[in-house]
N, C-alpha and C positions, 0 to 999 in steps of 0.2 A: 144771184145770191152770194153773200160773203162766205168765206171759208167757215166762219163760226156758225152761220146759219145752216150750212150743209152738215156740219158736225152734229148740230142739235137734231136735225131731221133724221140723221142716221141713228143717233142714240134712241130717239123715240121709236123708230122702226124696230130696232133690235129689242127694246123693252116690250113692245107690242107683241112680237112673235113669241116672247116668253110667257107673258101673262094673258094674251088674247083678250085684253080689256083696256080701258082707259088707263093712262099712265100718270102716276102722281108726280108732283113737282119735286118732292124729296128724292124719288127714284132717279129722276133726271139729274138732279144736283149731285147725287152720289156718283153716277157713271161719268158725268162731266167734270167731277172734282171741283165744284164751285158752290157758291151760296145759293140758297133757295130764292132769295130776292133777285139775284142775277138771272136765274132761270125764268122767273115770272116776267121780267123785262123782255127777255128774248121771245117768250111765248106770245106776248102781246104783238111784237113785230111780225112774227110768223103768222099770227091770226089775221093781221091787217093785209097780208099777202095771200090770204086764203090757202095757207099751207097746213094749218092745224085748226082743229075745233078746240077752243079753250074757254072754260068758265072757271072762275076762281073757286077753289075748294072742291071742284068736281073732276079734276084730272084733265088730261089732254089726249086727243086722238088725231091722227093724220087725216086730212081731207083727201079726196080722190087725187087732186093735184099734188098734194104733199106726199102722198103715198108713192105716186109714180116718180116724183123727184127723188125720194129716198132710195127707191129701188135702182135708179140710174146711178146714184152714188155708190151703192153696194155693188152694182154691176161693174163699174170701173175698178173699184178696189180689188174685187176678186179676179177679174181678168188680168190686172197687173200682177197679182200674186202668181197666177199660172205662168205668165210670161217670165217672171223672175226665176221661178223654179225650173221650168222646162227649157228656156232658151239661154239663161245666164248662169245656170247652175247654182243658184242660191239654195240654201237648205230651208225647209219649211218653217223653221223657227226664226229665220231672219227677215222674212218678207213683209210681215205685218206693218212695221213702222215705216218702211219705204213706200208701201202701197198707200199708207195714210196720207203721204204727201202727193203721190201721183193721182189719187182719186179726185183731186180738185181741178184737173185739166178739163177745160171746157169743151174741147172739140169733139162733137158727136161723130164726125166723119173719122177721126183718128181711132176712136174707141170701136166703131163698127169694123174698121179695117183690121184692128188688132184682134177682134173677135174672129174674123174670117181667117186671119193669119194663123191663129192658134187652133183652127179647126172647129170653131164654135163649141167650146167645152161647156158642159152643164154643171161642173163642180170645180171648186178651187182646190188648192193643195191640202186643205184641211177637211175636205169632204162637204163643204157648205155649198148649197145650190147657187148657181149664177143666173140672175134674171136675164132674159133675152131683151132685144131692143125695144119690145113693147111692154116690158115689165112682167112677162109671164115667167113663172118659176116651175121647173119640173120637180115634182114631189119625190123625195127620196125615202123609201121605206127603210126604217131603221129603228133600233131600240138600244138602250144602254146595256153594256156588257154585264152590269150588276143585276140586270133583270132576267138574265138567262137562267134556265134550269140546268141542273147537273147533267153532263153528257151532251148538252146541246153544242152545236158548232156554228160559229158565225164568222163573217168576213169583216174586218175593220173597214168602215166606210166613212168615218169622220171622228172628230173630237169636239167635245163640248168646251173644254178649256184650251184656248189657243195661245196661252202664254209661252214665252220662250223657255221658261223653266220646265214646264210640263212636256213640251215637244222634245226637248233635249233628253229628258228622262226616258221617253218612249224610244228615242233613237238608241239610247244605251241598252234598252231591253230588246232592240231590234224589232219593235212593233211599228208598223207603218200602214198606210192605206193599202188594202189588198191582203194584209196578213190574215192567215187562217187561224182562228182562236177557238180552242175547245175549252168549255167550262168543266173542269175536273172535279172540284170540291169547294165547299164553303165552310169556314170555321164558325161555329155558333157563338164563340166568345166575343170576337171582334168583327165578325162578318168579312174577314179577309178572304180572298179567293186564291185557289190554286188553279192555274190555267196551263194549257199546252199551246205554245206558239211555234209552228213549224217544227214539231217533234222535240221542243225544248220546254221543260217544266219550269214555271215561274210562280212565285208567290207575290201577290199584289194586294194593296189595301182596297177596301171598299170604296174609298174616295177616288182612287185611280180608276177602278172599274166603272164608277159612276160618271166618268168623263170620257169614256170611249164608246162611240157608237158602232154597232155592228148590224149587219144584215144576216139573218139566220138562213143558212143554206138548207 
């Protein structure tokens, strides 16, 4: 597969995990930042390779072959992110763009050795699950911070928004994976939240709370 084909498979995979249904051409065009006509051309190529099920005006889904291929791309991306953070001391807001380049390395042997070298991690630095060599994914029990009830306590296990801007914001607030977060109160007017993070009281917007995943303890 070409880099472009791999990027399309990964985009369809991510959209499928969000919608749990067939993905529209327009949704793919938006995430790939291209024209719908270009998406259609690519989907036809992927369908010829038995990587997607595509019927015009009916959306697209990954075939079993395409789904496994997409998971392997995601696997490489997330393993490289772990390597960059744990072994090269990159911060979690720096690694995505670098991993976007490294995920296209073809050597399966290299990736499996990288996995073993890292201790076979099940999550990347943002809390997203890492598929194993067979494409199996360990489910992570989590919910959004915004969904907690007052006085509930959760541990940060991931983020929905992995943009550099959002991750830098969390760093400023000293919120990271493993942070203990207590839901203290919610404002009725704008739904902003008051939370306690490691004994420090913070006020955050509902938008921010809707992008932080926690596991209730």
